[in-house]
LOTOR-230335 format. One record per residue: residue number from 0; chain; x, y, z of N, C-alpha, C in turn. Coordinates in steps of 0.2 Angstrom, whole numbers, plus 5000, padded with zeros to 4 digits. Example, Ala and Ser with C-alpha at 12.3 -4.5 7.8 and 13.67 -1.06 7.14 Angstrom:
% LOTOR-230335
<r i="0" ch="A" n_xx="5066" n_yy="4972" n_zz="5039" ca_xx="5062" ca_yy="4978" ca_zz="5039" c_xx="5066" c_yy="4984" c_zz="5039"/>
<r i="1" ch="A" n_xx="5064" n_yy="4989" n_zz="5035" ca_xx="5068" ca_yy="4995" ca_zz="5036" c_xx="5064" c_yy="5000" c_zz="5039"/>
//
This chain:
% LOTOR-230335
<r i="0" ch="A" n_xx="4861" n_yy="4930" n_zz="5083" ca_xx="4867" ca_yy="4931" ca_zz="5087" c_xx="4867" c_yy="4937" c_zz="5091"/>
<r i="1" ch="A" n_xx="4869" n_yy="4937" n_zz="5098" ca_xx="4869" ca_yy="4942" ca_zz="5102" c_xx="4876" c_yy="4945" c_zz="5103"/>
<r i="2" ch="A" n_xx="4877" n_yy="4951" n_zz="5102" ca_xx="4884" ca_yy="4954" ca_zz="5103" c_xx="4884" c_yy="4958" c_zz="5109"/>
<r i="3" ch="A" n_xx="4889" n_yy="4959" n_zz="5113" ca_xx="4890" ca_yy="4962" ca_zz="5119" c_xx="4895" c_yy="4967" c_zz="5120"/>
<r i="4" ch="A" n_xx="4894" n_yy="4973" n_zz="5123" ca_xx="4899" ca_yy="4978" ca_zz="5124" c_xx="4903" c_yy="4976" c_zz="5130"/>
<r i="5" ch="A" n_xx="4908" n_yy="4979" n_zz="5131" ca_xx="4912" ca_yy="4977" ca_zz="5138" c_xx="4908" c_yy="4978" c_zz="5144"/>
<r i="6" ch="A" n_xx="4903" n_yy="4983" n_zz="5144" ca_xx="4899" ca_yy="4984" ca_zz="5150" c_xx="4894" c_yy="4978" c_zz="5151"/>
<r i="7" ch="A" n_xx="4894" n_yy="4973" n_zz="5146" ca_xx="4889" ca_yy="4967" ca_zz="5147" c_xx="4883" c_yy="4968" c_zz="5144"/>
<r i="8" ch="A" n_xx="4881" n_yy="4974" n_zz="5141" ca_xx="4875" ca_yy="4976" ca_zz="5138" c_xx="4875" c_yy="4973" c_zz="5131"/>
<r i="9" ch="A" n_xx="4869" n_yy="4970" n_zz="5129" ca_xx="4868" ca_yy="4967" ca_zz="5122" c_xx="4867" c_yy="4973" c_zz="5117"/>
<r i="10" ch="A" n_xx="4870" n_yy="4972" n_zz="5111" ca_xx="4868" ca_yy="4977" ca_zz="5106" c_xx="4867" c_yy="4973" c_zz="5099"/>
<r i="11" ch="A" n_xx="4864" n_yy="4976" n_zz="5095" ca_xx="4864" ca_yy="4973" ca_zz="5088" c_xx="4870" c_yy="4975" c_zz="5084"/>
<r i="12" ch="A" n_xx="4871" n_yy="4971" n_zz="5079" ca_xx="4877" ca_yy="4973" ca_zz="5075" c_xx="4877" c_yy="4980" c_zz="5072"/>
<r i="13" ch="A" n_xx="4871" n_yy="4983" n_zz="5071" ca_xx="4871" ca_yy="4990" ca_zz="5069" c_xx="4872" c_yy="4995" c_zz="5074"/>
<r i="14" ch="A" n_xx="4872" n_yy="4993" n_zz="5080" ca_xx="4873" ca_yy="4998" ca_zz="5086" c_xx="4880" c_yy="4999" c_zz="5088"/>
<r i="15" ch="A" n_xx="4885" n_yy="4995" n_zz="5085" ca_xx="4892" ca_yy="4996" ca_zz="5087" c_xx="4895" c_yy="5002" c_zz="5084"/>
<r i="16" ch="A" n_xx="4899" n_yy="5005" n_zz="5089" ca_xx="4903" ca_yy="5011" ca_zz="5086" c_xx="4909" c_yy="5008" c_zz="5082"/>
<r i="17" ch="A" n_xx="4912" n_yy="5012" n_zz="5078" ca_xx="4918" ca_yy="5009" ca_zz="5074" c_xx="4922" c_yy="5015" c_zz="5073"/>
<r i="18" ch="A" n_xx="4928" n_yy="5014" n_zz="5071" ca_xx="4933" ca_yy="5019" ca_zz="5070" c_xx="4937" c_yy="5018" c_zz="5063"/>
<r i="19" ch="A" n_xx="4939" n_yy="5024" n_zz="5061" ca_xx="4943" ca_yy="5024" ca_zz="5054" c_xx="4950" c_yy="5026" c_zz="5056"/>
<r i="20" ch="A" n_xx="4955" n_yy="5023" n_zz="5054" ca_xx="4962" ca_yy="5025" ca_zz="5056" c_xx="4965" c_yy="5027" c_zz="5049"/>
<r i="21" ch="A" n_xx="4968" n_yy="5033" n_zz="5050" ca_xx="4971" ca_yy="5036" ca_zz="5044" c_xx="4979" c_yy="5035" c_zz="5045"/>
<r i="22" ch="A" n_xx="4982" n_yy="5032" n_zz="5040" ca_xx="4989" ca_yy="5030" ca_zz="5041" c_xx="4993" c_yy="5033" c_zz="5035"/>
<r i="23" ch="A" n_xx="5000" n_yy="5034" n_zz="5036" ca_xx="5004" ca_yy="5037" ca_zz="5031" c_xx="5006" c_yy="5031" c_zz="5027"/>
<r i="24" ch="A" n_xx="5011" n_yy="5033" n_zz="5022" ca_xx="5013" ca_yy="5027" ca_zz="5017" c_xx="5017" c_yy="5022" c_zz="5021"/>
<r i="25" ch="A" n_xx="5020" n_yy="5023" n_zz="5027" ca_xx="5024" ca_yy="5018" ca_zz="5030" c_xx="5020" c_yy="5015" c_zz="5036"/>
<r i="26" ch="A" n_xx="5013" n_yy="5016" n_zz="5036" ca_xx="5008" ca_yy="5014" ca_zz="5041" c_xx="5009" c_yy="5016" c_zz="5048"/>
<r i="27" ch="A" n_xx="5011" n_yy="5022" n_zz="5048" ca_xx="5011" ca_yy="5026" ca_zz="5055" c_xx="5004" c_yy="5029" c_zz="5056"/>
<r i="28" ch="A" n_xx="5001" n_yy="5028" n_zz="5062" ca_xx="4995" ca_yy="5031" ca_zz="5063" c_xx="4995" c_yy="5039" c_zz="5063"/>
<r i="29" ch="A" n_xx="4991" n_yy="5042" n_zz="5059" ca_xx="4991" ca_yy="5049" ca_zz="5058" c_xx="4985" c_yy="5052" c_zz="5063"/>
<r i="30" ch="A" n_xx="4979" n_yy="5048" n_zz="5062" ca_xx="4973" ca_yy="5050" ca_zz="5066" c_xx="4968" c_yy="5044" c_zz="5066"/>
<r i="31" ch="A" n_xx="4964" n_yy="5044" n_zz="5071" ca_xx="4959" ca_yy="5039" ca_zz="5072" c_xx="4953" c_yy="5043" c_zz="5073"/>
<r i="32" ch="A" n_xx="4947" n_yy="5042" n_zz="5069" ca_xx="4941" ca_yy="5045" ca_zz="5070" c_xx="4936" c_yy="5040" c_zz="5072"/>
<r i="33" ch="A" n_xx="4933" n_yy="5041" n_zz="5078" ca_xx="4928" ca_yy="5036" ca_zz="5081" c_xx="4921" c_yy="5038" c_zz="5079"/>
<r i="34" ch="A" n_xx="4917" n_yy="5034" n_zz="5076" ca_xx="4910" ca_yy="5035" ca_zz="5074" c_xx="4905" c_yy="5031" c_zz="5079"/>
<r i="35" ch="A" n_xx="4900" n_yy="5035" n_zz="5081" ca_xx="4895" ca_yy="5031" ca_zz="5086" c_xx="4891" c_yy="5026" c_zz="5082"/>
<r i="36" ch="A" n_xx="4888" n_yy="5022" n_zz="5085" ca_xx="4884" ca_yy="5017" ca_zz="5082" c_xx="4877" c_yy="5020" c_zz="5081"/>
<r i="37" ch="A" n_xx="4873" n_yy="5016" n_zz="5077" ca_xx="4866" ca_yy="5018" ca_zz="5075" c_xx="4866" c_yy="5024" c_zz="5070"/>
<r i="38" ch="A" n_xx="4871" n_yy="5026" n_zz="5067" ca_xx="4871" ca_yy="5031" ca_zz="5062" c_xx="4873" c_yy="5029" c_zz="5055"/>
<r i="39" ch="A" n_xx="4879" n_yy="5025" n_zz="5055" ca_xx="4882" ca_yy="5023" ca_zz="5048" c_xx="4882" c_yy="5016" c_zz="5047"/>
<r i="40" ch="A" n_xx="4882" n_yy="5014" n_zz="5041" ca_xx="4882" ca_yy="5007" ca_zz="5039" c_xx="4889" c_yy="5006" c_zz="5037"/>
<r i="41" ch="A" n_xx="4894" n_yy="5005" n_zz="5041" ca_xx="4901" ca_yy="5004" ca_zz="5039" c_xx="4903" c_yy="4999" c_zz="5034"/>
<r i="42" ch="A" n_xx="4898" n_yy="4994" n_zz="5034" ca_xx="4899" ca_yy="4988" ca_zz="5029" c_xx="4899" c_yy="4990" c_zz="5022"/>
<r i="43" ch="A" n_xx="4895" n_yy="4996" n_zz="5021" ca_xx="4894" ca_yy="4999" ca_zz="5014" c_xx="4897" c_yy="5006" c_zz="5013"/>
<r i="44" ch="A" n_xx="4903" n_yy="5007" n_zz="5016" ca_xx="4907" ca_yy="5013" ca_zz="5016" c_xx="4913" c_yy="5012" c_zz="5013"/>
<r i="45" ch="A" n_xx="4916" n_yy="5017" n_zz="5010" ca_xx="4923" ca_yy="5016" ca_zz="5007" c_xx="4927" c_yy="5023" c_zz="5006"/>
<r i="46" ch="A" n_xx="4933" n_yy="5022" n_zz="5005" ca_xx="4937" ca_yy="5028" ca_zz="5004" c_xx="4939" c_yy="5028" c_zz="4996"/>
<r i="47" ch="A" n_xx="4939" n_yy="5035" n_zz="4994" ca_xx="4941" ca_yy="5035" ca_zz="4987" c_xx="4944" c_yy="5043" c_zz="4986"/>
<r i="48" ch="A" n_xx="4950" n_yy="5043" n_zz="4983" ca_xx="4953" ca_yy="5050" ca_zz="4982" c_xx="4953" c_yy="5055" c_zz="4988"/>
<r i="49" ch="A" n_xx="4955" n_yy="5053" n_zz="4993" ca_xx="4956" ca_yy="5057" ca_zz="4999" c_xx="4949" c_yy="5059" c_zz="5002"/>
<r i="50" ch="A" n_xx="4944" n_yy="5055" n_zz="5001" ca_xx="4937" ca_yy="5056" ca_zz="5004" c_xx="4935" c_yy="5049" c_zz="5007"/>
<r i="51" ch="A" n_xx="4931" n_yy="5050" n_zz="5012" ca_xx="4928" ca_yy="5044" ca_zz="5015" c_xx="4921" c_yy="5045" c_zz="5014"/>
<r i="52" ch="A" n_xx="4918" n_yy="5040" n_zz="5011" ca_xx="4911" ca_yy="5040" ca_zz="5010" c_xx="4907" c_yy="5035" c_zz="5015"/>
<r i="53" ch="A" n_xx="4904" n_yy="5037" n_zz="5020" ca_xx="4900" ca_yy="5033" ca_zz="5025" c_xx="4893" c_yy="5033" c_zz="5023"/>
<r i="54" ch="A" n_xx="4891" n_yy="5027" n_zz="5022" ca_xx="4884" ca_yy="5025" ca_zz="5021" c_xx="4879" c_yy="5027" c_zz="5027"/>
<r i="55" ch="A" n_xx="4874" n_yy="5031" n_zz="5027" ca_xx="4870" ca_yy="5033" ca_zz="5032" c_xx="4864" c_yy="5029" c_zz="5033"/>
<r i="56" ch="A" n_xx="4863" n_yy="5024" n_zz="5029" ca_xx="4857" ca_yy="5019" ca_zz="5029" c_xx="4858" c_yy="5014" c_zz="5034"/>
<r i="57" ch="A" n_xx="4860" n_yy="5016" n_zz="5040" ca_xx="4860" ca_yy="5011" ca_zz="5046" c_xx="4853" c_yy="5010" c_zz="5047"/>
<r i="58" ch="A" n_xx="4850" n_yy="5004" n_zz="5048" ca_xx="4843" ca_yy="5002" ca_zz="5050" c_xx="4841" c_yy="5006" c_zz="5056"/>
<r i="59" ch="A" n_xx="4846" n_yy="5008" n_zz="5061" ca_xx="4844" ca_yy="5011" ca_zz="5067" c_xx="4844" c_yy="5018" c_zz="5066"/>
<r i="60" ch="A" n_xx="4846" n_yy="5021" n_zz="5061" ca_xx="4846" ca_yy="5028" ca_zz="5060" c_xx="4839" c_yy="5031" c_zz="5058"/>
<r i="61" ch="A" n_xx="4837" n_yy="5036" n_zz="5061" ca_xx="4830" ca_yy="5039" ca_zz="5060" c_xx="4829" c_yy="5041" c_zz="5053"/>
<r i="62" ch="A" n_xx="4835" n_yy="5043" n_zz="5049" ca_xx="4835" ca_yy="5045" ca_zz="5042" c_xx="4836" c_yy="5040" c_zz="5037"/>
<r i="63" ch="A" n_xx="4835" n_yy="5034" n_zz="5039" ca_xx="4836" ca_yy="5028" ca_zz="5034" c_xx="4831" c_yy="5029" c_zz="5028"/>
<r i="64" ch="A" n_xx="4834" n_yy="5028" n_zz="5022" ca_xx="4830" ca_yy="5028" ca_zz="5016" c_xx="4831" c_yy="5021" c_zz="5012"/>
<r i="65" ch="A" n_xx="4827" n_yy="5016" n_zz="5013" ca_xx="4828" ca_yy="5010" ca_zz="5010" c_xx="4828" c_yy="5010" c_zz="5002"/>
<r i="66" ch="A" n_xx="4826" n_yy="5015" n_zz="4999" ca_xx="4826" ca_yy="5016" ca_zz="4992" c_xx="4832" c_yy="5019" c_zz="4989"/>
<r i="67" ch="A" n_xx="4836" n_yy="5022" n_zz="4993" ca_xx="4842" ca_yy="5025" ca_zz="4990" c_xx="4848" c_yy="5024" c_zz="4994"/>
<r i="68" ch="A" n_xx="4854" n_yy="5024" n_zz="4991" ca_xx="4860" ca_yy="5024" ca_zz="4995" c_xx="4862" c_yy="5031" c_zz="4997"/>
<r i="69" ch="A" n_xx="4863" n_yy="5033" n_zz="5003" ca_xx="4865" ca_yy="5040" ca_zz="5005" c_xx="4871" c_yy="5039" c_zz="5009"/>
<r i="70" ch="A" n_xx="4876" n_yy="5044" n_zz="5007" ca_xx="4882" ca_yy="5044" ca_zz="5010" c_xx="4884" c_yy="5051" c_zz="5014"/>
<r i="71" ch="A" n_xx="4887" n_yy="5051" n_zz="5019" ca_xx="4890" ca_yy="5057" ca_zz="5022" c_xx="4898" c_yy="5057" c_zz="5019"/>
<r i="72" ch="A" n_xx="4900" n_yy="5062" n_zz="5017" ca_xx="4907" ca_yy="5062" ca_zz="5014" c_xx="4912" c_yy="5067" c_zz="5018"/>
<r i="73" ch="A" n_xx="4917" n_yy="5064" n_zz="5020" ca_xx="4922" ca_yy="5067" ca_zz="5024" c_xx="4929" c_yy="5068" c_zz="5020"/>
<r i="74" ch="A" n_xx="4932" n_yy="5073" n_zz="5020" ca_xx="4938" ca_yy="5075" ca_zz="5017" c_xx="4943" c_yy="5072" c_zz="5021"/>
<r i="75" ch="A" n_xx="4948" n_yy="5068" n_zz="5019" ca_xx="4954" ca_yy="5065" ca_zz="5022" c_xx="4960" c_yy="5070" c_zz="5021"/>
<r i="76" ch="A" n_xx="4962" n_yy="5074" n_zz="5025" ca_xx="4967" ca_yy="5078" ca_zz="5023" c_xx="4973" c_yy="5077" c_zz="5028"/>
//
């Protein structure tokens, strides 16, 4: 399946940028953080106790390690 950016260029599913929206308890947007494609595997990322764990094993990332799960951890304050 081919996926396309608004500019018409084709990208793989691992090349899309994504964002994380931080909401308050009444669902008002506090902050949105945009992450570039090719770095993180957002499908295997999660939030726990005010931290966001982003899996860096995107197949397009130069630092991919197929034998271990690796995460970048961001504090959500």
